[in-house]
C-alpha positions as CSV (number, residue, x, y, z in Angstrom):
1,K,0.0,0.0,0.0
2,S,1.5,3.3,-1.0
3,A,1.3,6.8,0.6
4,A,-1.0,7.8,-2.3
5,D,-3.5,5.1,-1.3
6,D,-3.5,6.6,2.2
7,D,-4.2,10.1,0.8
8,Y,-7.0,8.8,-1.5
9,P,-8.6,5.9,0.3
10,Y,-12.1,6.2,-1.3
11,E,-13.3,5.3,-4.7
12,C,-16.3,7.2,-6.2
13,P,-18.9,4.7,-7.6
14,L,-19.8,7.2,-10.3
15,C,-16.4,8.5,-11.7
16,T,-14.3,5.6,-10.2
17,R,-11.6,8.1,-9.2
18,K,-9.7,7.6,-5.9
19,V,-10.5,10.6,-3.7
20,P,-9.5,11.8,-0.2
21,R,-13.1,12.1,1.0
22,T,-16.7,11.5,-0.1
23,S,-20.1,13.1,0.5
24,A,-23.4,11.4,1.2
25,H,-25.8,11.8,-1.8
26,H,-29.4,11.0,-1.1
27,L,-30.6,8.8,-4.0
28,K,-34.1,10.1,-3.5
29,P,-33.7,13.7,-2.4
30,K,-34.0,14.3,1.4
31,S,-36.4,17.1,0.8
32,R,-38.7,14.5,-0.9
33,G,-38.5,12.0,1.9
34,G,-35.4,10.1,0.8
35,S,-33.1,8.4,3.4
36,E,-30.9,6.1,1.4
37,T,-27.5,7.6,0.6
38,L,-24.5,6.8,-1.6
39,N,-21.0,8.1,-0.8
40,I,-19.7,9.8,-3.9
41,C,-16.9,12.3,-4.5
42,L,-17.5,16.0,-4.0
43,D,-17.1,16.7,-7.7
44,C,-19.8,14.3,-8.8
45,H,-22.1,15.4,-6.0
46,G,-21.7,19.0,-7.0
47,M,-22.3,18.2,-10.7
48,I,-25.4,16.2,-10.0
49,H,-27.0,19.1,-8.1
50,A,-25.8,21.6,-10.7
51,L,-27.4,19.6,-13.6
52,F,-30.6,18.2,-12.1
53,P,-33.5,19.5,-10.1
54,N,-34.7,17.3,-7.1
55,K,-37.9,16.3,-8.9
56,Q,-35.9,14.8,-11.8
57,L,-33.5,13.1,-9.3
58,E,-36.4,11.5,-7.5
59,R,-38.3,10.4,-10.6
60,Q,-35.6,9.5,-13.1
61,L,-32.1,9.4,-11.5
62,S,-32.3,7.5,-8.2
63,S,-29.6,4.9,-8.9
64,V,-25.9,4.8,-10.0
65,E,-26.9,3.2,-13.3
66,E,-29.5,5.9,-14.1
67,L,-27.1,8.7,-13.3
68,K,-24.2,7.2,-15.3
69,S,-26.4,6.6,-18.3
70,H,-27.9,10.2,-18.5
71,P,-26.3,11.9,-21.5
72,E,-25.4,15.1,-19.6
73,F,-23.9,13.3,-16.7
74,A,-22.1,10.8,-19.0
75,R,-20.5,13.7,-20.7
76,Y,-19.2,15.0,-17.4
77,L,-17.9,11.5,-16.6
78,T,-16.0,11.4,-19.9
79,W,-14.5,14.8,-19.1
80,I,-13.4,13.9,-15.6
81,A,-11.8,10.7,-16.8
82,A,-9.8,12.7,-19.3
83,E,-8.8,15.2,-16.6
84,T,-7.7,12.3,-14.4
85,Q,-5.6,10.9,-17.2
86,N,-4.0,14.3,-17.8
87,D,-3.3,14.7,-14.1
88,A,-1.6,11.2,-14.0
89,I,0.5,12.1,-17.0
90,E,1.5,15.4,-15.4
91,Q,2.4,13.7,-12.1
92,L,4.6,11.2,-13.9
93,D,6.3,13.9,-16.0
94,Q,7.0,15.8,-12.8
95,K,8.4,12.7,-11.2
96,R,10.6,12.1,-14.3
97,L,11.9,15.7,-14.1
98,E,12.7,15.3,-10.4
99,D,14.4,11.9,-10.9
100,A,16.0,12.8,-14.3
101,V,19.1,10.9,-15.2
102,D,20.8,10.4,-18.5
103,P,19.0,7.4,-20.2
104,G,22.4,5.8,-20.8
105,D,23.2,6.0,-17.1
106,R,19.9,4.4,-15.9
107,T,20.2,1.5,-13.6
108,E,18.2,-1.6,-14.1
109,A,15.9,-0.5,-11.3
110,A,15.3,2.9,-13.0
111,R,14.5,1.2,-16.3
112,T,12.1,-1.1,-14.6
113,Q,10.4,1.8,-12.8
114,H,10.1,3.7,-16.1
115,I,8.4,0.7,-17.7
116,Q,6.0,0.3,-14.7
117,D,5.1,4.0,-14.9
118,I,4.1,3.6,-18.5
119,Q,2.1,0.5,-17.7
120,Q,0.4,2.3,-14.9
121,L,-0.7,5.0,-17.4
122,R,-2.0,2.4,-19.8
123,S,-4.0,0.7,-17.1
124,L,-6.1,3.7,-16.3
125,N,-9.7,3.0,-16.9
126,L,-10.4,5.0,-20.0
127,D,-13.3,2.9,-21.4
128,R,-15.6,5.8,-20.9
129,L,-13.7,8.0,-23.4
């Protein structure tokens, strides 16, 4: 388990990103008698309430599947996945700058780490793009 896992211990069931904290979203709005909640990231929670009135949430969007399949929210999920990929690339680029060595002087361990970094980027869940 890495330090990054400790900093981002939760996975949002909507965008699937690892996040430092979540927020309880009422699947049926609390103002309309709902009590069942789903812990989602703050970004997804904010976007849901920016896009949809409570009446629509209650009648049409009261499950993960319904939210993910709504065209407007699906577009947001595509965008956030791309942002997450860009952030990961930037973090790896920054790491490479900090750990820069002449490629000819790389140790076997450094070459192995470089390969693992590339594999990590390729393994990001980008099926939604």
